[in-house]
Each structure stands twice: as C-alpha cells, then as structure tokens.
TIVO-2410 file (N, C-alpha, C; in nm, 3 decimals):
# residues 72
REC num residu      c1      c2      c3 atome chaine
REC   1      M   2.148  -0.187   0.964     N      A
REC   1      M   2.048  -0.086   0.936    CA      A
REC   1      M   1.926  -0.153   0.873     C      A
REC   2      K   1.814  -0.137   0.935     N      A
REC   2      K   1.689  -0.195   0.885    CA      A
REC   2      K   1.591  -0.088   0.840     C      A
REC   3      Q   1.612   0.037   0.881     N      A
REC   3      Q   1.519   0.143   0.846    CA      A
REC   3      Q   1.591   0.277   0.853     C      A
REC   4      L   1.550   0.368   0.764     N      A
REC   4      L   1.598   0.504   0.771    CA      A
REC   4      L   1.485   0.597   0.732     C      A
REC   5      S   1.491   0.716   0.787     N      A
REC   5      S   1.390   0.817   0.757    CA      A
REC   5      S   1.461   0.941   0.706     C      A
REC   6      L   1.393   1.013   0.619     N      A
REC   6      L   1.445   1.139   0.570    CA      A
REC   6      L   1.329   1.231   0.539     C      A
REC   7      E   1.357   1.360   0.543     N      A
REC   7      E   1.256   1.458   0.505    CA      A
REC   7      E   1.291   1.507   0.366     C      A
REC   8      Y   1.190   1.513   0.281     N      A
REC   8      Y   1.210   1.557   0.143    CA      A
REC   8      Y   1.093   1.646   0.106     C      A
REC   9      R   1.124   1.772   0.077     N      A
REC   9      R   1.021   1.870   0.041    CA      A
REC   9      R   0.907   1.874   0.143     C      A
REC  10      G   0.946   1.870   0.269     N      A
REC  10      G   0.848   1.880   0.377    CA      A
REC  10      G   0.772   1.752   0.407     C      A
REC  11      K   0.808   1.642   0.342     N      A
REC  11      K   0.741   1.514   0.363    CA      A
REC  11      K   0.835   1.417   0.433     C      A
REC  12      Q   0.780   1.336   0.523     N      A
REC  12      Q   0.859   1.234   0.592    CA      A
REC  12      Q   0.857   1.106   0.510     C      A
REC  13      I   0.972   1.063   0.465     N      A
REC  13      I   0.988   0.944   0.381    CA      A
REC  13      I   1.061   0.839   0.465     C      A
REC  14      T   1.017   0.713   0.456     N      A
REC  14      T   1.081   0.604   0.529    CA      A
REC  14      T   1.118   0.493   0.432     C      A
REC  15      A   1.237   0.438   0.448     N      A
REC  15      A   1.280   0.319   0.373    CA      A
REC  15      A   1.303   0.209   0.476     C      A
REC  16      T   1.237   0.095   0.454     N      A
REC  16      T   1.247  -0.018   0.546    CA      A
REC  16      T   1.298  -0.139   0.471     C      A
REC  17      L   1.395  -0.208   0.529     N      A
REC  17      L   1.455  -0.325   0.465    CA      A
REC  17      L   1.373  -0.449   0.497     C      A
REC  18      G   1.323  -0.514   0.391     N      A
REC  18      G   1.254  -0.642   0.405    CA      A
REC  18      G   1.354  -0.755   0.385     C      A
REC  19      D   1.323  -0.874   0.437     N      A
REC  19      D   1.419  -0.984   0.439    CA      A
REC  19      D   1.421  -1.074   0.318     C      A
REC  20      E   1.308  -1.119   0.270     N      A
REC  20      E   1.307  -1.225   0.168    CA      A
REC  20      E   1.225  -1.186   0.048     C      A
REC  21      P   1.283  -1.156  -0.062     N      A
REC  21      P   1.424  -1.126  -0.084    CA      A
REC  21      P   1.456  -0.988  -0.024     C      A
REC  22      P   1.583  -0.957  -0.002     N      A
REC  22      P   1.618  -0.827   0.056    CA      A
REC  22      P   1.574  -0.712  -0.036     C      A
REC  23      M   1.478  -0.635   0.011     N      A
REC  23      M   1.422  -0.523  -0.066    CA      A
REC  23      M   1.406  -0.404   0.027     C      A
REC  24      W   1.426  -0.285  -0.028     N      A
REC  24      W   1.395  -0.161   0.042    CA      A
REC  24      W   1.255  -0.119   0.001     C      A
REC  25      Y   1.168  -0.100   0.099     N      A
REC  25      Y   1.031  -0.054   0.076    CA      A
REC  25      Y   1.024   0.092   0.119     C      A
REC  26      V   0.987   0.179   0.026     N      A
REC  26      V   0.985   0.322   0.050    CA      A
REC  26      V   0.840   0.366   0.069     C      A
REC  27      T   0.814   0.437   0.180     N      A
REC  27      T   0.678   0.480   0.212    CA      A
REC  27      T   0.675   0.628   0.248     C      A
REC  28      I   0.557   0.685   0.234     N      A
REC  28      I   0.529   0.820   0.280    CA      A
REC  28      I   0.403   0.812   0.366     C      A
REC  29      G   0.415   0.848   0.492     N      A
REC  29      G   0.300   0.841   0.582    CA      A
REC  29      G   0.238   0.703   0.588     C      A
REC  30      G   0.321   0.598   0.575     N      A
REC  30      G   0.272   0.461   0.580    CA      A
REC  30      G   0.217   0.408   0.450     C      A
REC  31      T   0.213   0.490   0.345     N      A
REC  31      T   0.163   0.448   0.214    CA      A
REC  31      T   0.281   0.414   0.125     C      A
REC  32      A   0.276   0.296   0.064     N      A
REC  32      A   0.386   0.249  -0.021    CA      A
REC  32      A   0.404   0.339  -0.142     C      A
REC  33      L   0.531   0.371  -0.170     N      A
REC  33      L   0.566   0.447  -0.290    CA      A
REC  33      L   0.634   0.358  -0.393     C      A
REC  34      T   0.736   0.286  -0.348     N      A
REC  34      T   0.813   0.201  -0.440    CA      A
REC  34      T   0.896   0.104  -0.357     C      A
REC  35      K   0.964   0.016  -0.427     N      A
REC  35      K   1.060  -0.075  -0.364    CA      A
REC  35      K   1.174  -0.096  -0.460     C      A
REC  36      F   1.289  -0.133  -0.407     N      A
REC  36      F   1.402  -0.166  -0.492    CA      A
REC  36      F   1.492  -0.266  -0.419     C      A
REC  37      P   1.563  -0.350  -0.495     N      A
REC  37      P   1.646  -0.454  -0.433    CA      A
REC  37      P   1.756  -0.394  -0.346     C      A
REC  38      A   1.779  -0.458  -0.232     N      A
REC  38      A   1.889  -0.417  -0.144    CA      A
REC  38      A   2.020  -0.472  -0.201     C      A
REC  39      R   2.125  -0.400  -0.176     N      A
REC  39      R   2.259  -0.441  -0.219    CA      A
REC  39      R   2.341  -0.474  -0.094     C      A
REC  40      P   2.420  -0.581  -0.099     N      A
REC  40      P   2.496  -0.621   0.020    CA      A
REC  40      P   2.590  -0.512   0.074     C      A
REC  41      E   2.646  -0.432  -0.013     N      A
REC  41      E   2.746  -0.333   0.028    CA      A
REC  41      E   2.686  -0.198   0.069     C      A
REC  42      E   2.554  -0.188   0.076     N      A
REC  42      E   2.491  -0.058   0.100    CA      A
REC  42      E   2.518  -0.003   0.239     C      A
REC  43      T   2.524   0.129   0.242     N      A
REC  43      T   2.536   0.204   0.366    CA      A
REC  43      T   2.412   0.293   0.378     C      A
REC  44      E   2.396   0.356   0.492     N      A
REC  44      E   2.284   0.450   0.508    CA      A
REC  44      E   2.291   0.559   0.402     C      A
REC  45      T   2.409   0.607   0.375     N      A
REC  45      T   2.428   0.713   0.276    CA      A
REC  45      T   2.388   0.666   0.136     C      A
REC  46      S   2.424   0.545   0.099     N      A
REC  46      S   2.392   0.498  -0.036    CA      A
REC  46      S   2.242   0.472  -0.051     C      A
REC  47      V   2.177   0.420   0.054     N      A
REC  47      V   2.032   0.398   0.047    CA      A
REC  47      V   1.961   0.532   0.038     C      A
REC  48      R   2.001   0.626   0.121     N      A
REC  48      R   1.943   0.761   0.118    CA      A
REC  48      R   1.956   0.821  -0.022     C      A
REC  49      G   2.072   0.803  -0.083     N      A
REC  49      G   2.095   0.854  -0.218    CA      A
REC  49      G   2.003   0.789  -0.320     C      A
REC  50      R   1.984   0.659  -0.310     N      A
REC  50      R   1.895   0.589  -0.404    CA      A
REC  50      R   1.751   0.638  -0.388     C      A
REC  51      V   1.708   0.658  -0.263     N      A
REC  51      V   1.572   0.707  -0.238    CA      A
REC  51      V   1.556   0.848  -0.296     C      A
REC  52      L   1.655   0.934  -0.273     N      A
REC  52      L   1.647   1.071  -0.325    CA      A
REC  52      L   1.644   1.075  -0.477     C      A
REC  53      V   1.723   0.991  -0.541     N      A
REC  53      V   1.721   0.985  -0.688    CA      A
REC  53      V   1.581   0.947  -0.736     C      A
REC  54      W   1.519   0.847  -0.672     N      A
REC  54      W   1.386   0.804  -0.711    CA      A
REC  54      W   1.285   0.916  -0.688     C      A
REC  55      L   1.292   0.983  -0.573     N      A
REC  55      L   1.199   1.092  -0.543    CA      A
REC  55      L   1.211   1.205  -0.644     C      A
REC  56      E   1.333   1.239  -0.681     N      A
REC  56      E   1.354   1.346  -0.780    CA      A
REC  56      E   1.301   1.307  -0.917     C      A
REC  57      A   1.306   1.179  -0.950     N      A
REC  57      A   1.255   1.131  -1.079    CA      A
REC  57      A   1.103   1.115  -1.079     C      A
REC  58      N   1.042   1.111  -0.960     N      A
REC  58      N   0.897   1.088  -0.947    CA      A
REC  58      N   0.834   1.191  -0.853     C      A
REC  59      P   0.846   1.321  -0.883     N      A
REC  59      P   0.798   1.424  -0.791    CA      A
REC  59      P   0.648   1.420  -0.764     C      A
REC  60      D   0.569   1.370  -0.857     N      A
REC  60      D   0.425   1.364  -0.837    CA      A
REC  60      D   0.386   1.267  -0.727     C      A
REC  61      M   0.474   1.173  -0.694     N      A
REC  61      M   0.441   1.074  -0.593    CA      A
REC  61      M   0.442   1.130  -0.451     C      A
REC  62      L   0.490   1.253  -0.435     N      A
REC  62      L   0.487   1.315  -0.303    CA      A
REC  62      L   0.347   1.356  -0.263     C      A
REC  63      D   0.257   1.364  -0.359     N      A
REC  63      D   0.118   1.397  -0.333    CA      A
REC  63      D   0.043   1.265  -0.317     C      A
REC  64      R   0.000   1.233  -0.197     N      A
REC  64      R  -0.062   1.103  -0.171    CA      A
REC  64      R  -0.184   1.079  -0.259     C      A
REC  65      D  -0.247   1.184  -0.311     N      A
REC  65      D  -0.362   1.166  -0.400    CA      A
REC  65      D  -0.321   1.102  -0.531     C      A
REC  66      Q  -0.192   1.108  -0.566     N      A
REC  66      Q  -0.144   1.051  -0.691    CA      A
REC  66      Q  -0.107   0.904  -0.677     C      A
REC  67      I  -0.105   0.853  -0.554     N      A
REC  67      I  -0.066   0.715  -0.529    CA      A
REC  67      I  -0.183   0.624  -0.557     C      A
REC  68      I  -0.163   0.527  -0.644     N      A
REC  68      I  -0.266   0.430  -0.678    CA      A
REC  68      I  -0.224   0.297  -0.619     C      A
REC  69      L  -0.294   0.253  -0.518     N      A
REC  69      L  -0.258   0.127  -0.453    CA      A
REC  69      L  -0.284   0.011  -0.548     C      A
REC  70      G  -0.193  -0.084  -0.550     N      A
REC  70      G  -0.207  -0.198  -0.638    CA      A
REC  70      G  -0.143  -0.173  -0.773     C      A
REC  71      G  -0.075  -0.062  -0.789     N      A
REC  71      G  -0.007  -0.033  -0.916    CA      A
REC  71      G  -0.082   0.069  -0.996     C      A
REC  72      G  -0.036   0.088  -1.116     N      A
REC  72      G  -0.106   0.183  -1.200    CA      A
REC  72      G  -0.012   0.278  -1.257     C      A
***
C-alpha cells in the first residue's frame, strides 16, 4: 500500500507513503497537512485510523485558508 484516500467531513484526504525515510504525507486537495513516520506493521486500517485521529485533533486544518505553507 503506497496511498489511501478517505472522505472526512465532506473533504477528500489522501495519505501517500514516501520512501526515505518511510513517512506518510497527508494532503487535502494536493495541499500538505501533516506527515508522520510509517510503521513496518501498518495496514490500511491502521493508517486510516492514525489519519482520522490527527484530523479530529486538528479540525481547523480542514479549511484550506488555515493552512500555512512552510509551517506556522
């Protein structure tokens, strides 16, 4: 599994696995939201769960106007 998509509160969220180092990059409409280290034992269900936990903890990030590129 290199990528998964899910809908959350009407928004299309994508998690893509990068190789070096193994990281999940989470985006909304192609705009980066966050990243987190990949785990060797992960399944689609566990990655989806991690993304949902992050989204629930950061609800303001669903509004692309709140995304500050380069950090912040």
